[in-house]
C-alpha positions as semicolon CSV with decimal commas, in nm:
position;residue;x (nm);y (nm);z (nm)
1;X;0,015;-0,011;0,003
2;X;0,130;0,337;-0,091
3;X;0,216;0,591;0,172
4;X;0,042;0,860;-0,027
5;X;-0,149;1,124;0,204
6;X;-0,507;1,160;0,151
7;X;-0,734;1,437;0,253
8;X;-1,106;1,519;0,292
9;X;-1,115;1,825;0,079
10;X;-1,483;1,901;0,090
11;X;-1,797;1,823;0,241
12;X;-2,151;1,916;0,150
13;X;-2,497;1,899;0,312
14;X;-2,845;1,905;0,170
15;X;-3,203;1,900;0,345
16;X;-3,550;1,954;0,227
17;X;-3,717;2,283;0,298
18;X;-3,997;2,131;0,533
19;X;-3,944;2,086;0,884
20;X;-4,161;1,923;1,149
21;X;-4,142;2,027;1,519
22;X;-4,222;1,784;1,794
23;X;-4,542;1,996;1,861
24;X;-4,664;1,920;1,497
25;X;-4,570;1,557;1,536
26;X;-4,726;1,497;1,871
27;X;-5,068;1,643;1,740
28;X;-5,086;1,402;1,438
29;X;-4,952;1,112;1,646
30;X;-5,192;1,143;1,934
31;X;-5,494;1,196;1,688
32;X;-5,366;0,853;1,541
33;X;-5,397;0,732;1,894
34;X;-5,732;0,838;1,968
35;X;-5,854;0,692;1,624
36;X;-5,693;0,371;1,695
37;X;-5,810;0,337;2,066
38;X;-6,159;0,431;1,956
39;X;-6,176;0,169;1,660
40;X;-6,051;-0,103;1,898
41;X;-6,222;0,004;2,222
42;X;-6,409;-0,340;2,257
43;X;-6,087;-0,535;2,198
44;X;-5,879;-0,335;2,429
45;X;-6,172;-0,353;2,707
46;X;-6,157;-0,753;2,658
47;X;-5,771;-0,725;2,683
48;X;-5,715;-0,852;2,327
49;X;-5,529;-0,549;2,203
50;X;-5,316;-0,295;2,410
51;X;-5,452;0,054;2,413
52;X;-5,183;0,311;2,247
53;X;-5,032;0,575;2,457
54;X;-5,009;0,937;2,357
55;X;-4,662;1,104;2,296
56;X;-4,556;1,468;2,392
57;X;-4,267;1,706;2,295
58;X;-4,142;1,683;2,646
59;X;-4,101;1,305;2,606
60;X;-3,952;1,322;2,269
61;X;-3,672;1,601;2,398
62;X;-3,592;1,423;2,706
63;X;-3,544;1,073;2,518
64;X;-3,360;1,195;2,216
65;X;-3,250;1,566;2,240
66;X;-3,455;1,627;1,914
67;X;-3,665;1,925;1,863
68;X;-3,755;1,911;1,496
69;X;-3,640;1,742;1,183
70;X;-3,624;1,821;0,801
71;X;-3,845;1,598;0,586
72;X;-3,908;1,553;0,211
73;X;-4,293;1,543;0,262
74;X;-4,489;1,705;0,562
75;X;-4,849;1,654;0,470
76;X;-4,815;1,288;0,456
77;X;-4,650;1,241;0,811
78;X;-4,908;1,465;0,977
79;X;-5,217;1,294;0,818
80;X;-5,324;1,065;1,118
81;X;-5,501;0,828;0,873
82;X;-5,161;0,784;0,684
83;X;-4,849;0,867;0,884
84;X;-4,597;0,845;0,599
85;X;-4,463;1,069;0,336
86;X;-4,615;1,105;-0,007
87;X;-4,320;1,035;-0,220
88;X;-4,468;0,931;-0,566
89;X;-4,276;0,701;-0,805
90;X;-4,084;0,857;-1,086
91;X;-4,036;0,729;-1,433
92;X;-3,735;0,540;-1,515
93;X;-3,608;0,821;-1,733
94;X;-3,593;1,081;-1,427
95;X;-3,352;1,112;-1,166
96;X;-3,470;0,912;-0,880
97;X;-3,546;1,093;-0,545
98;X;-3,271;0,944;-0,346
99;X;-3,004;1,006;-0,635
100;X;-3,152;1,373;-0,645
101;X;-3,073;1,420;-0,293
102;X;-2,719;1,269;-0,319
103;X;-2,650;1,493;-0,641
104;X;-2,738;1,809;-0,457
105;X;-2,501;1,721;-0,173
106;X;-2,232;1,627;-0,396
107;X;-2,242;1,957;-0,578
108;X;-2,198;2,144;-0,242
109;X;-1,928;1,924;-0,175
110;X;-1,721;1,940;-0,508
111;X;-1,780;2,327;-0,481
112;X;-1,592;2,333;-0,142
113;X;-1,300;2,115;-0,262
114;X;-1,274;2,323;-0,571
115;X;-1,361;2,041;-0,815
116;X;-1,639;1,947;-1,058
117;X;-1,795;1,616;-1,162
118;X;-1,555;1,558;-1,423
119;X;-1,263;1,535;-1,182
120;X;-1,402;1,252;-0,995
121;X;-1,350;0,876;-1,088
122;X;-1,490;0,701;-0,801
123;X;-1,833;0,751;-0,645
124;X;-1,957;0,526;-0,343
125;X;-2,324;0,580;-0,261
126;X;-2,308;0,501;0,085
127;X;-2,632;0,488;0,288
128;X;-2,845;0,301;0,547
129;X;-3,118;0,258;0,285
130;X;-3,139;0,182;-0,069
131;X;-3,424;0,287;-0,288
132;X;-3,392;0,008;-0,522
133;X;-3,137;-0,265;-0,557
134;X;-3,028;-0,192;-0,941
135;X;-2,901;-0,026;-1,135
136;X;-2,679;0,097;-0,852
137;X;-2,753;0,456;-0,710
138;X;-2,411;0,539;-0,731
139;X;-2,396;0,492;-1,114
140;X;-2,711;0,714;-1,142
141;X;-2,535;0,968;-0,920
142;X;-2,208;0,920;-1,144
143;X;-2,409;0,982;-1,473
144;X;-2,598;1,304;-1,340
145;X;-2,256;1,476;-1,227
146;X;-2,064;1,361;-1,547
147;X;-1,811;1,174;-1,342
148;X;-1,585;0,913;-1,504
149;X;-1,451;0,591;-1,351
150;X;-1,659;0,366;-1,131
151;X;-1,938;0,384;-0,891
152;X;-2,105;0,143;-0,643
153;X;-2,342;0,141;-0,344
154;X;-2,239;0,042;0,021
155;X;-2,481;-0,023;0,316
156;X;-2,361;-0,070;0,661
157;X;-2,653;0,117;0,855
158;X;-2,566;0,438;1,011
159;X;-2,189;0,368;0,971
160;X;-2,195;0,361;0,598
161;X;-2,000;0,690;0,580
162;X;-1,710;0,597;0,779
163;X;-1,684;0,271;0,619
164;X;-1,695;0,441;0,261
165;X;-1,426;0,696;0,379
166;X;-1,180;0,394;0,442
167;X;-1,271;0,244;0,122
168;X;-1,186;0,560;-0,061
169;X;-0,876;0,637;0,117
170;X;-0,754;0,285;0,042
171;X;-0,834;0,324;-0,317
172;X;-0,651;0,636;-0,349
173;X;-0,346;0,499;-0,175
174;X;-0,342;0,207;-0,407
175;X;-0,385;0,398;-0,718
176;X;-0,729;0,278;-0,831
177;X;-0,881;0,625;-0,816
178;X;-0,750;0,969;-0,816
179;X;-1,061;1,169;-0,685
180;X;-1,340;0,995;-0,470
181;X;-1,686;1,110;-0,390
182;X;-1,894;0,963;-0,134
183;X;-2,266;1,050;-0,129
184;X;-2,499;0,981;0,160
185;X;-2,852;1,044;0,076
186;X;-3,078;0,939;0,353
187;X;-3,458;0,949;0,300
188;X;-3,528;0,822;0,668
189;X;-3,879;0,939;0,676
190;X;-3,972;0,655;0,451
191;X;-3,809;0,407;0,660
192;X;-3,958;0,504;0,998
193;X;-4,265;0,371;1,173
194;X;-4,460;0,685;1,254
195;X;-4,719;0,501;1,450
196;X;-4,458;0,367;1,698
197;X;-4,441;0,583;2,002
198;X;-4,087;0,473;2,095
199;X;-3,948;0,587;1,753
200;X;-4,202;0,798;1,582
201;X;-3,993;1,118;1,632
202;X;-3,664;0,996;1,552
203;X;-3,562;1,060;1,208
204;X;-3,520;1,323;0,931
205;X;-3,424;1,361;0,569
206;X;-3,077;1,484;0,467
207;X;-2,802;1,413;0,230
208;X;-2,407;1,458;0,258
209;X;-2,111;1,404;0,044
210;X;-1,758;1,381;0,108
211;X;-1,465;1,460;-0,153
212;X;-1,158;1,243;-0,054
213;X;-0,825;1,306;-0,279
214;X;-0,452;1,304;-0,238
215;X;-0,358;1,588;0,001
216;X;-0,085;1,713;-0,244
217;X;-0,410;1,840;-0,433
218;X;-0,585;1,958;-0,111
219;X;-0,669;2,327;-0,050
220;X;-0,508;2,497;0,250
221;X;-0,711;2,410;0,567
222;X;-0,832;2,082;0,436
223;X;-0,825;1,755;0,678
224;X;-0,560;1,478;0,636
225;X;-0,696;1,139;0,710
226;X;-0,416;1,016;0,954
227;X;-0,607;0,682;1,000
228;X;-0,912;0,492;0,988
229;X;-1,065;0,171;1,175
230;X;-1,383;-0,020;1,142
231;X;-1,552;-0,282;1,350
232;X;-1,848;-0,487;1,304
233;X;-2,018;-0,718;1,538
234;X;-2,359;-0,886;1,469
235;X;-2,671;-0,787;1,664
236;X;-3,059;-0,768;1,589
237;X;-3,121;-0,503;1,830
238;X;-3,134;-0,245;1,540
239;X;-3,307;-0,407;1,244
240;X;-3,533;-0,352;0,936
241;X;-3,632;-0,664;0,753
242;X;-3,774;-0,504;0,435
243;X;-3,642;-0,672;0,123
244;X;-3,731;-0,828;-0,208
245;X;-3,817;-1,169;-0,083
246;X;-4,113;-0,998;0,133
247;X;-4,346;-1,034;-0,159
248;X;-4,296;-1,416;-0,126
249;X;-4,469;-1,413;0,215
250;X;-4,789;-1,219;0,153
251;X;-4,892;-1,292;0,540
252;X;-4,624;-1,094;0,674
253;X;-4,531;-0,862;0,376
254;X;-4,655;-0,540;0,569
255;X;-4,568;-0,620;0,926
256;X;-4,409;-0,351;1,138
257;X;-4,073;-0,520;1,127
258;X;-4,038;-0,419;0,772
259;X;-3,970;-0,065;0,884
260;X;-3,712;0,042;1,133
261;X;-3,741;-0,107;1,485
262;X;-3,491;-0,146;1,781
263;X;-3,434;-0,258;2,120
264;X;-3,364;0,078;2,240
265;X;-3,232;-0,001;2,616
266;X;-3,028;-0,286;2,477
267;X;-2,859;-0,071;2,196
268;X;-2,804;0,223;2,461
269;X;-2,641;-0,024;2,691
270;X;-2,430;-0,197;2,434
271;X;-2,326;0,085;2,189
272;X;-2,209;0,328;2,467
273;X;-1,901;0,102;2,593
274;X;-1,849;-0,056;2,254
275;X;-1,800;0,286;2,078
276;X;-1,626;0,467;2,355
277;X;-1,368;0,162;2,395
278;X;-1,337;0,148;2,005
279;X;-1,253;0,506;1,964
280;X;-1,007;0,511;2,262
281;X;-0,840;0,216;2,121
282;X;-0,814;0,387;1,775
283;X;-0,652;0,704;1,942
284;X;-0,406;0,484;2,143
285;X;-0,274;0,324;1,811
286;X;-0,201;0,695;1,695
287;X;-0,014;0,762;2,039
288;X;-0,303;0,999;2,115
289;X;-0,506;1,047;2,420
290;X;-0,884;1,195;2,394
291;X;-0,761;1,523;2,551
292;X;-0,553;1,583;2,251
293;X;-0,847;1,558;2,028
294;X;-0,996;1,892;1,975
295;X;-1,328;1,782;1,826
296;X;-1,515;1,477;1,825
297;X;-1,778;1,456;1,531
298;X;-2,006;1,162;1,656
299;X;-2,295;0,977;1,495
300;X;-2,611;1,195;1,560
301;X;-2,878;0,940;1,690
302;X;-2,941;1,046;2,059
303;X;-2,813;1,330;2,262
304;X;-2,790;1,135;2,568
305;X;-2,587;0,853;2,408
306;X;-2,336;1,089;2,240
307;X;-2,302;1,264;2,570
308;X;-2,236;0,953;2,759
309;X;-1,972;0,846;2,504
310;X;-1,802;1,191;2,519
311;X;-1,796;1,163;2,894
312;X;-1,630;0,815;2,896
313;X;-1,364;0,933;2,661
314;X;-1,285;1,271;2,831
315;X;-1,354;1,172;3,188
316;X;-1,613;1,446;3,200
317;X;-1,896;1,609;3,012
318;X;-1,800;1,724;2,684
319;X;-1,866;2,112;2,569
320;X;-2,063;2,165;2,253
321;X;-1,723;2,276;2,094
322;X;-1,584;1,946;2,184
323;X;-1,865;1,714;2,076
324;X;-2,103;1,925;1,863
325;X;-2,457;1,803;1,841
326;X;-2,688;1,896;1,547
327;X;-2,972;1,647;1,602
328;X;-3,191;1,924;1,766
329;X;-3,299;2,050;1,440
330;X;-3,209;1,751;1,196
331;X;-3,325;1,431;1,404
332;X;-3,143;1,123;1,354
333;X;-3,027;1,124;0,975
334;X;-2,849;0,807;0,999
335;X;-2,499;0,807;0,804
336;X;-2,533;1,184;0,747
337;X;-2,523;1,301;1,114
338;X;-2,149;1,298;1,191
339;X;-2,078;1,454;0,854
340;X;-2,348;1,724;0,909
341;X;-2,144;1,796;1,260
342;X;-1,825;1,797;1,075
343;X;-1,941;2,028;0,800
344;X;-2,089;2,305;1,045
345;X;-1,822;2,274;1,321
346;X;-1,480;2,265;1,161
347;X;-1,396;2,615;1,041
348;X;-1,263;2,721;1,366
349;X;-1,002;2,449;1,442
350;X;-0,635;2,559;1,393
351;X;-0,380;2,402;1,188
352;X;-0,241;2,070;1,327
353;X;-0,530;2,016;1,551
354;X;-0,695;1,670;1,571
355;X;-1,035;1,574;1,526
356;X;-1,217;1,224;1,525
357;X;-1,515;1,148;1,300
358;X;-1,725;0,838;1,413
359;X;-2,036;0,665;1,320
360;X;-2,198;0,382;1,472
361;X;-2,527;0,190;1,451
362;X;-2,685;-0,108;1,309
363;X;-2,469;-0,442;1,254
364;X;-2,324;-0,330;1,505
365;X;-2,107;-0,152;1,290
366;X;-1,858;0,131;1,417
367;X;-1,622;0,336;1,194
368;X;-1,377;0,612;1,319
369;X;-1,184;0,836;1,121
370;X;-0,856;1,042;1,266
371;X;-0,843;1,362;1,109
372;X;-0,565;1,635;1,129
373;X;-0,621;1,985;0,985
374;X;-0,348;2,105;0,749
375;X;-0,187;2,446;0,742
376;X;-0,441;2,742;0,660
C-alpha cells in the first residue's frame, strides 16, 4: 500500500425545505392514537389489544434531544390516517429522489473542494437504505454529475459513511482512483414507523457528500486522514427486515418489522461502552489520548448516547465545541449525522489540530476516522 497522504477536501449538506416540530408531530400522532383506541375499544376492553399511549414534545426531547427534523414531505406524516410521506414513484427516465438528494449534496461538496463532476473517478453511494437494488444508485449519481471511472453502493447502516471513507482512502493510496466522492442520501422518513411511540420522532431526511483526494491536491485547511478503523459485530437490536423476498410471504409482507425497529435500551447499553472503547483504542494506536483531540464529530442518533460516549472518553462532560450536536434540528439522519456535524463545526479549528469522525449503528457497525487539519 502506498504511503500517499489523502485528505477530506470538501463536504456538502443538503436537506429539504420542510421541517416538522415535536409539537406538530405529537398532534398528529395523538390523533392517530385516539382513532386507533376508539376503533379497537371493545378489543381493548377485553384485553385482546393493548391501548396505545399518547406522545408529548417533552417526552421526545428528554428521550432524544430532538426538537425538529427536516422532511421530504410534511403533509403525509401529519395525516393521522396515513402517517408516512407522500413520495410518488418517478419514471425510469427521471432522476430518482434518492439520487436527487445525493447529487444536491455532491454539488456542494465539489464546490467546497474546488472540483467538478468531471474530476471524480470514484463514487461510493453509502447509505443505510437503498431506494432500489439496481441499477446502482451510485452509477445514477455518477451519470448525473458527469463523473468518470466507477461507482457502486455500500450499506452498513448508520456507519456507511465512515466505512466508505476508509474504502475511498485505500483506493486512492492503491492508485485505483484519483478523486473519490462519497454521497450519503438518507430519506429516513420513508423508513420510519410513524405509528410507533418509541421511535416516531427519531428520523429526518438529509444528504451529505464528502470529497476525498490526495493531500498534495488539497486546499489549505483541508483535513488529512491520519488513520481509519472499522468494526462490525452482529446484533439484531437495530433492524429492518424489508427486502425483495417480502413479496413471497404475503401474510407478513406489511408487518411492522419491515420498517425500522430496535431494542432501544439494549442498544444504549451495548453501544456506549463499545463505541467509547473502540474510539479510545483507535486513538491509542496513534499515540493520542482523547484529551489531545480538539473535536469529536459523533454519529447523531441520541443526545444522551453522545454525551455518555464523550464523557467516557474525556472523563467529564464534553462541551458543545468538543462534541457538537446537530440532531436537535436535524433529527437522526443515519449516516449523514456525523458529516453534518463536521460540516458545520470545523472552520474554527487551528492548523495541526486533531479531530475524530465516528459513526455507529445497526450491525452493530462502528467506524472512526482520525483527522488532522493542514496548514491554513
